[in-house]
N, C-alpha and C positions, 0 to 999 in steps of 0.2 A: 223475249218472252219473261215476265217478272216470275219469283217464286214465291208471291204471296198467295195465298189460298182465298180464292172469293166465295165463301159459302157460309154458311149458318157456323156460329160460333159459340161455346159453352164460357160463363163467366160463375165465378164462386161469390159467395156473400160470407161476410163475417157476419158476427154475431152484434156489431155496434147498429148503431141506431142510423146508418147508412143505408140499410136495407129492410126492406118488408117481410123477406123470407131466409130463413138461414141456409138455404140450399143452393144448387145450383139452376140456371136458368140459361135458355138457348135463344141468342139474339139470333133472328131471322135476317138473312141478307136479302133483303126483298126490295122493293120500291120505295117503299117508306123508308128504309134504312139508307138508302143511296140519296134519298130528298136531304136528309139530314147529313149526311156525308158533305152533300155540296154547301147546304149551309155551314157547317164546321170549317168548310175551307175559305169561305168569305168571311165570317164573325166570329171564328173559334179559336180556342187554344187549347194548351195540354200542359199538365204538370205532374214529372215522375220524380219522385224523391228517394234517394237511398236510405231514408231514416224509417226507423220503426213507426212514427206515427202514419196514420193514414192520411195523409196530404196528397195522395195520386189521385189525379179527376183529368174531365175534359171539362170543356166550358164552352158556351156561346151567348152571345151577346145580340141582343134586340132591341130596336126600337120600341119605345114603352107603348106605343099606340099599334104595334103589331100584336094584338091580343089573340089573334088566331096562330101565329106563328110562335108565340109562347106557350099558349096552351097544348099547342101540338108537339111542341118539344119536351115538353114535361110530362103528357099522356104518354107518350112513345117510350121513354125510358122507366116511368112509374109501371107499364105494364109488363115490363121484365123483372119488377120488384127493386128497382132502384130510385132511390129518390133523388129528384131534381129540385135543387135549392134554388130559389129565385132570391135576388137582392138588388132591390132598387138602386142605381146610382143617386148620391145624394145631389149631385148639381149638373149632372146630365139627364138628359131624355130617354134614357135606358134602361133595360134589366139586363144581369147577368145571371146565367142559368149554370150551375156548377153540378156535375154528377160525380160524386167522390166514388171510385171503385180503382184500384190498381189494375185488374186483368183489364178492363176495359180501356183505359190508358195505355196500357202497353200494345194493347191492339190496334189503337191509334196511331201510336208510335211505329208500330208495323208498316200500318198503310201510308204513313207521312214521314218517312226515316230523314228527310232531308230539314224538316221545319226547325227551327231554331228559335222559337217563340219573337221572332222578330217579322213584321208584316212582309219584308223583303225576302223571305225565305217559305213563303206558303207556297204550295203546289199542290195540283190534283192527286188523289190516290195512285200508289205507282201502278195499280193494276187497272187505270182507266182505259188502256188500249185494248183490254181482253172483255170489257162490257160490252153489251149489244147496242145498237143503236138507240133502241127505246130506254134502256138504261145512262146512256150516254145524254139524252135528252132529260132525263129525271135530274142526273148531277149537274148539269148546266143551268135548269130551273134553279135548283136550289141555291146554287151559287150566285146566280141573278138576282133571287128573291134575297139575297144577303147583301151581297155588294154592287147590285146592278140597278139596271131600270128599262122599262119599256118605254121607247119613245113614240114609236106607233106602232101599228101592226105588221111594220118592216123592219123596224129598225131595234135593236137590244143593245144596251153599255152594261160595261163591266169596268169598275175601277179597280186598281191594284199599283203596288209600288212592287209588285214580285214580277221580275222577267220571265220567270220560268214560268210561274202561273199563267201571264199574258200569253206566251207561247206555248203552251199546254192547250188554252182553251181554244186558241187559233188551229191547235191541231184537232181537238175532240170537234171542233165546227167543220172541219175538211172532211171527218170521217161521217159527219150528219149531211155532207155537200150543202153547208151552208156556207155563202159569202161572207168575210169578214175583213176587216183592217183592225189596224193598230195605229192609235194616235198618242201623242204625247201633248197632254194639257199642260197648262200652267197651275202651280201650285195653287190651293185655297189660301187665302188669307185669312 
């Protein structure tokens, strides 16, 4: 059993331009939050700094054509008073969305303690084994929407360089009684 609490949590806002309200907000640990955790696992990263500057954040990357995903991610954080900063990549067909807040970044570090800002250290949140089947499916859906595809009605595919993540996804699917296999493919050229 993990020691990470899976419940609503409070974050504080500074009076900087990174928030709309100079007060506390409670992030609801609901299905929508779990979905965005899945998207974060696939295409997200975080930065936590010891410096006094406010450069602590979580971020997620989206294909520029994923208008509903981009809008959904921005709307999700903004309903809690956090400003989500979209940045269109200059040469690639993608948008990076950065949410600056140290407490949020620290919460994500608690959820993903083995993540070292490299794709091969990605993993599911440490509490994934404590989620309900419905929540596991939602977490998987978020991950699949970030780093996967739907081949047909019976087959989903997820790509990752993280062995830990692949093994955890296999475990998640076993919890859901969904058959799965792991295939090593040749790298994209």
